[in-house]
C-alpha positions as CSV (number, residue, x, y, z in Angstrom):
1,M,0.0,0.0,0.0
2,K,1.3,3.5,-0.9
3,P,2.1,5.8,2.1
4,A,-0.6,8.3,1.0
5,A,-3.2,5.5,0.8
6,L,-2.1,4.1,4.1
7,L,-2.4,7.5,5.8
8,L,-5.9,8.0,4.3
9,S,-6.9,4.5,5.5
10,L,-5.8,5.4,9.1
11,L,-7.8,8.7,8.9
12,L,-10.8,6.8,7.7
13,A,-10.6,4.3,10.5
14,A,-10.1,6.9,13.1
15,C,-13.0,9.0,12.0
16,G,-15.4,6.2,11.2
17,G,-15.0,7.0,7.5
18,G,-15.3,10.8,8.0
19,G,-12.9,13.7,7.8
20,S,-12.1,16.2,5.1
21,A,-11.6,15.4,1.5
22,S,-8.1,14.4,0.6
23,T,-5.7,16.9,-1.0
24,E,-3.7,14.1,-2.4
25,P,-4.3,13.1,-6.0
26,P,-6.5,10.0,-6.2
27,P,-4.8,6.7,-7.0
28,A,-4.9,5.1,-10.4
29,V,-7.5,2.5,-10.9
30,D,-7.7,-0.6,-13.1
31,V,-11.2,-1.0,-14.5
32,S,-10.1,-2.6,-17.8
33,T,-12.7,-4.8,-19.5
34,V,-12.2,-8.5,-19.3
35,A,-13.6,-10.4,-22.2
36,Q,-14.8,-14.0,-22.0
37,A,-12.1,-16.5,-22.9
38,D,-12.3,-20.1,-23.7
39,S,-12.3,-21.8,-20.3
40,P,-13.6,-25.4,-20.5
41,S,-14.6,-27.1,-17.3
42,A,-12.1,-29.6,-15.9
43,L,-14.8,-31.4,-14.0
44,P,-17.5,-34.0,-14.8
45,A,-21.0,-32.8,-15.2
46,G,-22.9,-32.7,-11.9
47,W,-19.8,-32.2,-9.8
48,Q,-21.6,-29.5,-7.9
49,H,-24.0,-32.0,-6.4
50,G,-21.4,-33.7,-4.2
51,A,-20.5,-32.4,-0.8
52,F,-18.9,-28.9,-0.5
53,M,-16.5,-27.8,2.2
54,E,-16.4,-24.1,3.1
55,I,-12.8,-23.2,3.9
56,Y,-11.4,-20.1,5.6
57,V,-7.9,-20.2,4.0
58,R,-6.4,-18.2,6.8
59,G,-7.5,-20.8,9.2
60,Y,-6.9,-24.1,7.3
61,Q,-3.2,-24.8,6.9
62,D,0.0,-22.7,7.2
63,S,2.8,-23.8,4.9
64,D,5.5,-21.2,5.6
65,G,5.6,-20.9,9.4
66,D,4.0,-17.5,9.9
67,G,1.0,-18.8,11.8
68,I,-1.4,-17.9,9.0
69,G,-3.1,-20.4,6.7
70,D,-2.3,-20.0,3.0
71,L,-3.0,-21.5,-0.5
72,R,0.1,-23.7,-0.4
73,G,-1.2,-25.1,2.9
74,L,-4.6,-25.8,1.4
75,I,-3.0,-27.6,-1.5
76,S,-1.1,-29.8,0.9
77,R,-4.5,-30.9,2.4
78,L,-6.3,-31.7,-0.9
79,D,-5.6,-35.4,-0.5
80,Y,-7.3,-35.3,2.9
81,L,-10.4,-33.6,1.4
82,Q,-10.5,-36.0,-1.5
83,D,-10.3,-39.0,0.9
84,L,-13.2,-37.6,2.9
85,G,-15.2,-37.5,-0.3
86,I,-15.4,-33.7,-0.9
87,T,-16.0,-32.7,-4.5
88,G,-16.4,-28.9,-4.1
89,L,-14.6,-26.2,-2.1
90,W,-16.0,-22.8,-1.2
91,L,-13.2,-20.4,-0.3
92,M,-14.0,-17.4,1.8
93,P,-12.5,-14.3,0.1
94,V,-9.0,-14.8,-1.3
95,T,-8.7,-11.4,-2.9
96,Q,-6.6,-8.6,-1.5
97,S,-8.5,-7.1,1.4
98,Q,-8.2,-4.1,3.7
99,D,-9.2,-6.1,6.8
100,R,-6.4,-8.7,6.3
101,D,-8.6,-11.3,8.0
102,H,-12.1,-12.1,6.9
103,G,-11.5,-10.7,3.4
104,Y,-14.9,-9.0,2.8
105,A,-13.4,-5.5,2.6
106,V,-11.9,-6.0,-0.8
107,S,-9.1,-3.6,-1.8
108,D,-8.3,-5.3,-5.1
109,Y,-10.7,-7.6,-6.9
110,R,-8.0,-9.0,-9.3
111,R,-5.2,-9.7,-6.8
112,V,-4.7,-12.6,-4.3
113,E,-4.3,-11.6,-0.7
114,A,-0.6,-11.5,0.0
115,D,-0.9,-13.4,3.2
116,Y,-2.2,-16.3,1.2
117,G,0.4,-16.4,-1.5
118,S,0.5,-15.5,-5.2
119,L,-1.7,-15.8,-8.3
120,D,0.5,-18.7,-9.3
121,D,-0.3,-20.4,-6.0
122,F,-4.0,-19.9,-6.7
123,K,-3.6,-21.4,-10.2
124,E,-1.7,-24.3,-8.8
125,L,-4.6,-24.9,-6.3
126,L,-7.1,-25.0,-9.1
127,S,-4.9,-27.4,-11.1
128,Q,-4.4,-29.7,-8.1
129,A,-8.0,-29.6,-7.0
130,H,-9.2,-30.4,-10.5
131,A,-6.8,-33.3,-10.8
132,R,-8.6,-34.8,-7.7
133,G,-12.1,-34.1,-9.1
134,I,-12.7,-31.2,-6.7
135,G,-14.3,-27.9,-7.9
136,V,-13.3,-24.6,-6.4
137,I,-15.8,-21.7,-6.0
138,V,-14.6,-18.4,-4.5
139,D,-16.4,-15.8,-2.5
140,Y,-17.4,-12.6,-4.5
141,V,-18.3,-9.4,-2.7
142,M,-20.4,-7.3,-5.1
143,N,-22.3,-5.2,-2.5
144,H,-19.3,-3.2,-1.2
145,S,-15.6,-2.8,-1.3
146,G,-13.0,-1.9,1.3
147,A,-12.6,1.9,2.0
148,T,-9.0,1.7,0.8
149,N,-10.0,0.3,-2.6
150,P,-8.7,2.8,-5.2
151,L,-12.1,3.0,-6.7
152,F,-13.5,4.4,-3.4
153,L,-10.5,6.6,-2.8
154,N,-11.4,8.2,-6.2
155,S,-15.1,8.3,-5.4
156,R,-14.6,10.2,-2.1
157,H,-11.9,12.5,-3.5
158,A,-14.3,15.0,-4.9
159,A,-17.9,15.3,-6.0
160,D,-16.9,15.6,-9.6
161,N,-14.5,12.6,-9.7
162,P,-15.3,10.3,-12.6
163,Y,-15.9,7.4,-10.1
164,R,-18.2,9.4,-7.8
165,G,-21.2,7.6,-9.1
166,W,-19.8,4.1,-8.5
167,Y,-20.7,4.4,-4.8
168,V,-23.7,5.5,-3.0
169,W,-23.4,9.2,-1.9
170,S,-25.6,11.9,-0.5
171,G,-24.8,15.7,-0.6
172,G,-26.3,16.2,2.8
173,A,-27.0,14.2,5.9
174,P,-29.6,11.6,5.1
175,S,-32.6,11.0,7.4
176,S,-32.0,9.9,10.9
177,A,-34.6,7.2,10.3
178,W,-31.9,5.0,8.7
179,N,-31.0,2.1,11.0
180,I,-29.3,-1.1,9.7
181,Y,-28.2,-3.8,12.1
182,G,-28.5,-1.2,14.9
183,S,-26.3,1.5,13.3
184,Y,-26.7,4.6,11.2
185,P,-25.2,3.6,7.9
186,W,-24.1,7.0,6.5
187,Y,-20.7,8.5,7.1
188,S,-19.6,12.1,6.6
189,T,-16.6,13.2,4.6
190,G,-15.5,16.6,3.3
191,S,-17.2,15.8,0.0
192,G,-20.4,14.4,1.2
193,W,-22.0,11.4,3.0
194,Y,-21.4,7.8,1.8
195,F,-23.4,4.7,2.5
196,A,-21.9,1.6,4.2
197,G,-24.5,-0.8,5.4
198,F,-22.2,-3.2,7.2
199,W,-19.2,-1.2,8.4
200,S,-17.8,2.3,7.9
201,Q,-14.8,0.6,6.1
202,M,-17.0,-1.2,3.6
203,P,-18.7,1.4,1.4
204,D,-21.5,0.2,-0.8
205,F,-21.3,0.3,-4.6
206,N,-24.0,2.1,-6.5
207,L,-25.2,-0.9,-8.5
208,R,-27.6,1.3,-10.5
209,N,-24.5,2.5,-12.2
210,A,-24.0,0.5,-15.4
211,E,-20.3,1.0,-15.4
212,A,-19.9,-0.3,-11.8
213,V,-21.9,-3.4,-12.7
214,A,-19.9,-3.9,-15.9
215,Y,-16.8,-3.7,-13.8
216,H,-18.0,-6.5,-11.5
217,H,-18.9,-8.6,-14.6
218,S,-15.4,-8.2,-15.9
219,N,-14.0,-9.3,-12.5
220,L,-16.1,-12.4,-12.6
221,R,-14.8,-13.2,-16.1
222,Y,-11.2,-12.6,-14.9
223,W,-11.5,-15.4,-12.3
224,L,-13.6,-17.6,-14.6
225,N,-10.9,-17.3,-17.3
226,L,-8.4,-18.5,-14.8
227,G,-10.5,-21.7,-14.3
228,V,-12.5,-21.1,-11.1
229,D,-15.6,-23.3,-11.1
230,G,-18.0,-20.6,-9.8
231,F,-18.8,-18.2,-7.0
232,R,-20.6,-17.8,-3.7
233,F,-22.1,-14.3,-3.8
234,D,-22.1,-12.3,-0.5
235,A,-25.1,-10.3,0.7
236,V,-27.2,-10.3,-2.4
237,G,-30.2,-9.1,-0.4
238,N,-28.4,-5.8,0.2
239,L,-27.4,-4.7,-3.3
240,I,-29.9,-1.9,-3.9
241,E,-31.5,0.5,-1.4
242,N,-34.7,2.5,-1.8
243,G,-34.7,4.5,1.4
244,A,-34.6,4.0,5.2
245,A,-37.6,1.7,5.2
246,A,-36.7,-0.2,2.0
247,W,-33.0,-1.1,2.1
248,E,-33.1,-4.9,1.9
249,N,-34.4,-7.4,-0.7
250,Q,-35.5,-4.8,-3.2
251,S,-37.0,-5.9,-6.5
252,E,-34.0,-4.6,-8.5
253,N,-31.8,-7.2,-6.8
254,D,-33.4,-9.9,-8.8
255,A,-32.7,-8.5,-12.2
256,L,-29.2,-7.6,-11.1
257,M,-28.3,-11.1,-10.0
258,A,-30.0,-12.5,-13.1
259,T,-27.4,-10.6,-15.2
260,V,-24.6,-12.0,-13.0
261,R,-26.0,-15.5,-13.5
262,Q,-25.8,-15.0,-17.3
263,V,-22.1,-14.1,-17.0
264,V,-21.4,-17.3,-15.0
265,Q,-23.6,-19.5,-17.2
266,A,-21.7,-18.4,-20.3
267,Y,-18.9,-20.7,-19.0
268,P,-19.6,-24.4,-19.1
269,N,-20.4,-26.5,-16.0
270,R,-20.0,-23.6,-13.5
271,Y,-21.9,-23.1,-10.3
272,M,-23.1,-20.2,-8.2
273,V,-24.8,-19.9,-4.9
274,C,-26.1,-16.8,-3.2
275,E,-26.3,-15.6,0.4
276,A,-29.7,-14.1,1.2
277,P,-30.7,-14.9,4.8
278,G,-33.9,-12.8,4.6
279,Q,-35.5,-14.4,1.6
280,P,-33.4,-17.3,0.6
281,Q,-35.9,-19.2,-1.6
282,R,-36.6,-16.0,-3.7
283,Y,-32.9,-15.8,-4.7
284,G,-32.6,-19.6,-5.2
285,A,-35.1,-19.4,-8.0
286,D,-33.9,-20.2,-11.6
287,T,-34.8,-16.7,-12.6
288,V,-32.5,-15.1,-10.1
289,C,-29.3,-16.9,-8.7
290,G,-30.4,-20.4,-9.4
291,G,-28.9,-21.4,-6.1
292,A,-29.0,-20.0,-2.6
293,F,-28.3,-21.2,1.0
294,A,-31.3,-22.6,2.8
295,F,-31.2,-20.2,5.8
296,G,-33.8,-21.3,8.4
297,Q,-33.6,-24.9,7.3
298,Q,-30.4,-25.4,9.3
299,T,-32.1,-24.4,12.5
300,A,-35.1,-26.7,11.9
301,V,-32.7,-29.6,11.2
302,I,-30.8,-29.0,14.5
303,D,-34.0,-28.7,16.5
304,A,-35.3,-31.8,14.8
305,T,-32.4,-33.9,16.1
306,A,-33.6,-33.1,19.7
307,G,-36.9,-34.7,18.8
308,D,-38.9,-31.4,18.3
309,A,-42.0,-32.6,16.4
310,A,-42.7,-29.2,14.8
311,A,-39.1,-29.0,13.6
312,V,-39.2,-32.5,12.2
313,A,-42.3,-31.6,10.2
314,S,-40.7,-28.4,8.9
315,T,-37.5,-30.3,8.0
316,A,-39.5,-32.9,6.1
317,A,-41.6,-30.4,4.1
318,Y,-38.8,-28.0,3.1
319,F,-37.6,-29.5,-0.1
320,S,-41.1,-30.2,-1.4
321,S,-41.7,-26.5,-2.2
322,A,-38.2,-25.0,-2.2
323,P,-36.4,-24.3,-5.5
324,T,-34.2,-27.2,-6.5
325,G,-31.1,-25.0,-6.2
326,M,-31.4,-24.5,-2.5
327,A,-28.1,-25.5,-0.8
328,S,-28.2,-27.0,2.7
329,F,-25.8,-26.4,5.6
330,L,-25.6,-26.6,9.4
331,S,-23.3,-23.7,10.2
332,N,-20.8,-21.3,8.6
333,H,-18.5,-18.5,9.3
334,D,-21.1,-16.0,10.5
335,A,-22.4,-16.0,14.0
336,F,-25.9,-15.0,12.9
337,A,-26.2,-18.4,11.2
338,G,-25.5,-20.2,14.5
339,E,-22.6,-21.4,16.5
340,R,-20.5,-24.3,15.3
341,L,-22.6,-27.4,15.2
342,W,-20.7,-29.0,18.2
343,D,-21.7,-26.1,20.3
344,Q,-25.3,-26.0,19.1
345,V,-25.9,-29.6,20.2
346,S,-23.7,-29.2,23.3
347,G,-21.5,-32.1,22.1
348,N,-24.3,-34.6,21.9
349,A,-22.8,-37.1,19.4
350,A,-26.1,-38.8,18.5
351,E,-27.8,-35.4,17.6
352,Y,-24.6,-34.3,15.8
353,R,-24.6,-37.4,13.5
354,L,-28.3,-37.2,12.8
355,A,-27.9,-33.5,11.8
356,A,-25.0,-34.4,9.5
357,A,-26.8,-37.2,7.8
358,T,-29.9,-35.1,7.3
359,N,-27.8,-32.4,5.7
360,L,-25.9,-34.8,3.5
361,L,-28.8,-36.9,2.2
362,Q,-31.8,-34.6,1.9
363,G,-30.8,-32.0,-0.6
364,R,-29.0,-31.7,-3.9
365,T,-26.0,-29.6,-2.7
366,P,-24.9,-29.9,0.9
367,F,-22.2,-27.7,2.4
368,L,-20.0,-28.5,5.4
369,Y,-18.0,-26.0,7.4
370,Y,-14.3,-26.9,7.8
371,G,-13.8,-28.9,10.9
372,E,-17.4,-30.0,11.0
373,E,-16.3,-33.5,10.1
374,I,-14.4,-33.9,13.4
375,G,-16.8,-31.9,15.7
376,M,-14.7,-28.8,16.0
377,A,-16.0,-26.4,18.7
378,G,-15.8,-22.7,18.7
379,G,-12.5,-21.0,19.5
380,A,-11.4,-21.0,23.2
381,G,-12.1,-17.6,24.8
382,L,-13.5,-16.0,21.7
383,T,-16.8,-14.5,20.8
384,G,-18.8,-13.6,17.7
385,D,-17.6,-14.4,14.3
386,W,-14.0,-14.8,15.5
387,K,-15.1,-17.8,17.6
388,L,-16.1,-19.6,14.4
389,R,-13.0,-18.7,12.3
390,T,-10.2,-20.5,14.1
391,P,-7.3,-22.8,13.0
392,M,-8.3,-26.2,11.7
393,S,-7.8,-28.9,14.4
394,W,-5.3,-31.2,12.7
395,T,-3.6,-32.5,15.9
396,S,-4.2,-32.1,19.7
397,S,-1.6,-29.3,20.0
398,N,-2.0,-28.0,16.4
399,R,1.8,-27.3,16.4
400,G,4.5,-29.0,14.4
401,S,4.9,-30.4,11.0
402,D,1.5,-32.2,11.1
403,G,-0.5,-29.5,12.9
404,F,-1.9,-26.2,11.6
405,S,1.5,-24.4,11.9
406,T,5.0,-24.7,13.3
407,A,4.4,-21.2,14.8
408,S,1.8,-19.7,17.1
409,P,-1.4,-19.5,15.1
410,F,-3.0,-16.2,14.2
411,R,-5.9,-17.0,16.6
412,A,-6.8,-19.3,19.5
413,N,-7.5,-22.9,18.6
414,S,-10.9,-24.7,18.9
415,A,-11.9,-25.2,22.5
416,N,-11.9,-29.0,22.0
417,V,-8.7,-29.3,19.9
418,G,-7.3,-31.8,22.4
419,S,-9.9,-34.4,21.7
420,N,-11.6,-33.5,18.4
421,N,-8.8,-33.4,15.8
422,V,-8.1,-35.2,12.6
423,L,-5.1,-37.2,13.9
424,A,-7.3,-38.7,16.6
425,Q,-10.2,-39.6,14.3
426,A,-9.1,-40.3,10.7
427,G,-9.2,-44.0,10.0
428,V,-10.7,-44.8,13.4
429,A,-13.8,-46.9,13.3
430,D,-16.9,-45.3,14.7
431,S,-15.3,-41.9,14.9
432,L,-17.2,-38.8,13.7
433,H,-14.7,-38.4,10.8
434,S,-15.4,-42.0,9.7
435,F,-19.1,-41.4,10.0
436,Y,-18.9,-38.3,7.7
437,K,-16.7,-40.2,5.2
438,D,-19.2,-43.2,5.1
439,V,-22.3,-41.0,4.7
440,I,-20.7,-39.0,2.0
441,A,-19.7,-42.2,0.2
442,L,-23.3,-43.4,0.5
443,R,-24.5,-40.2,-1.1
444,K,-22.0,-40.5,-3.9
445,S,-22.9,-44.2,-4.5
446,R,-26.5,-43.3,-5.5
447,A,-27.4,-40.9,-8.4
448,S,-30.8,-40.4,-6.7
449,L,-29.1,-39.1,-3.5
450,M,-26.9,-36.7,-5.6
451,T,-29.4,-35.2,-8.0
452,G,-32.7,-36.9,-7.4
453,A,-36.1,-35.2,-7.0
454,Y,-37.5,-35.0,-3.5
455,R,-40.6,-37.2,-3.2
456,N,-43.1,-38.5,-0.6
457,P,-41.9,-36.7,2.6
458,A,-43.6,-37.8,5.8
459,A,-43.3,-36.7,9.4
460,Q,-45.0,-38.3,12.4
461,G,-43.8,-37.1,15.7
462,A,-40.0,-37.5,15.8
463,V,-39.9,-39.8,12.7
464,M,-39.2,-38.4,9.2
465,S,-38.9,-40.2,5.9
466,F,-38.5,-39.2,2.2
467,Q,-37.6,-40.6,-1.2
468,R,-35.0,-39.3,-3.6
469,V,-35.8,-40.3,-7.3
470,E,-33.5,-40.1,-10.3
471,G,-34.8,-41.9,-13.4
472,S,-35.6,-45.5,-12.5
473,E,-33.6,-45.3,-9.3
474,T,-35.3,-44.6,-5.9
475,T,-33.7,-44.3,-2.5
476,V,-35.8,-44.1,0.6
477,V,-34.3,-42.5,3.8
478,A,-35.9,-42.5,7.3
479,F,-34.8,-40.8,10.5
480,N,-35.8,-41.5,14.1
481,Y,-34.9,-38.4,16.0
482,A,-36.5,-39.7,19.2
483,N,-34.6,-41.1,22.2
484,S,-36.7,-44.3,22.0
485,L,-37.6,-47.1,19.5
486,A,-40.0,-46.1,16.7
487,T,-41.5,-47.3,13.5
488,A,-41.1,-45.5,10.2
489,S,-44.3,-45.8,8.1
490,L,-43.2,-45.7,4.5
491,A,-45.7,-45.1,1.7
492,G,-45.7,-44.3,-2.1
493,L,-43.5,-47.3,-2.9
494,P,-44.0,-49.7,-5.8
495,A,-46.4,-52.5,-4.9
496,N,-44.5,-55.4,-3.3
497,A,-41.1,-53.6,-3.8
498,V,-38.0,-55.0,-2.2
499,L,-36.2,-52.5,0.1
500,R,-32.5,-53.4,0.0
501,R,-30.7,-52.0,3.0
502,L,-28.0,-49.5,2.3
503,W,-27.6,-48.1,5.8
504,P,-26.7,-49.4,8.3
505,V,-24.5,-51.7,6.3
506,G,-25.5,-55.3,7.0
507,G,-29.0,-54.4,8.2
508,A,-32.0,-56.5,7.3
509,N,-33.9,-55.8,4.1
510,A,-37.6,-54.9,4.1
511,A,-40.5,-55.1,1.7
512,A,-43.5,-53.1,0.7
513,D,-47.0,-54.6,0.6
514,A,-49.4,-54.6,-2.3
515,A,-50.4,-51.0,-1.4
516,G,-46.8,-49.8,-1.6
517,A,-46.4,-49.4,2.1
518,A,-43.9,-50.7,4.6
519,Q,-43.3,-50.5,8.3
520,V,-39.6,-50.3,9.3
521,P,-38.6,-50.5,13.0
522,M,-35.9,-48.1,14.0
523,A,-33.5,-47.8,16.9
524,A,-33.4,-44.6,18.9
525,R,-31.5,-41.7,17.4
526,S,-30.8,-43.6,14.1
527,F,-31.4,-43.3,10.4
528,T,-31.7,-45.9,7.7
529,A,-31.6,-45.9,3.9
530,F,-32.9,-48.4,1.3
531,A,-32.6,-49.0,-2.4
532,V,-36.0,-49.5,-3.8
533,Q,-36.3,-52.4,-6.2
534,A,-39.5,-53.3,-8.0
535,P,-40.5,-56.9,-7.8
């Protein structure tokens, strides 16, 4: 960072984004147009319906002994991810950022964060992941940039700067009625007031400005041309504002994201998924993003594992009406989505496994959060988002050549690193890691569990069942979330069908009667899966 830009950054931070307009000349910007290049997919069709792992690169694996995870470290762990059965990675932002941590305050959309390595390292990651059949999608932040992004430094320089209209500005103080997440989202400078819905240091782009939108499209093509397999789009419900009472989920967002989807779909076999907690199914529609995270569903699943009948019914019904592109998950990097799963179920292993199996078998695109497969807890002594973004627990101490780093890590380890780590679980029968590996393998063994339609859901008390259907293949799955024996009443099966037991391995087969019904006894806190075979 140039000294002038650094000084301005410090002034911005100290004044909450305020202060006088800079007398320094604004920095140069690169808004060059990026055309679509020939970038064929390196992956088989349908790769995006395997299990994804969300990875915080800073917290995954350090390769150079500075206590910070990096791309080379992630490359060294690809064999582990492949062995687990992962076929997709979602990387939290890897672009250069002002925050130098979470990455969502982007200071350069076409440069890799220096802490993580180089562009060549990123290209090597793509190559190595593709060689293992693993796709890589990257976080893209379209709603806002960092305040030290050269585009914003130009925009705030003066009211007549050519890039003024790329961000949201007001000549005078906007209404005091504005309140977003408990804060007034407008910040004063010597040249006006700018809007920043999330943080003073993350000013919002004006996405009514065609040039700003075209710039983002070019950035997407830049990464797609390099070979990325798609994107996770941040905060798509916040893209356009229409006043203090209409700042979220405005109708203009739909059309805007539809144009983004056109850019991504112009490349073969790519995938995109949107974050929209307020109205997830709206953005998951094929006319908008075509894929979105199923916010709300994760809470129902976790509550269902405790035997809550209403949550079981909600969980069973969700995929009957939801767009097919809804992506399931149990936790992620944001505290508003919930604590790490281990903490949400208070370490209850039976509930944990049932939640994992529900997530992995019910929908078409399940996401895991790194460390979920070993039951990582939140960071020791940490709160908020930082509690969720801690070093991956590779060993009990997480130090040394087989741990996260040979140096002190950038943040405290998981609170249960001593017991819940990869070294203690990988290859161990009945471990949580082995359970995840086996259920992912079950999913991958059945086309119906990967891409099949969701059919015949049923919920009765703490028992849930559903069918997944792909062509002539049907898999039926049932869960008993209760802490007692129960019977799953299955219906909608072919008359006199044979139910060949897939899970648990070695369990007895079952059969449907002439009306296509079957009664399956189930142990407490268990699930079962059958391949349906017509007589």
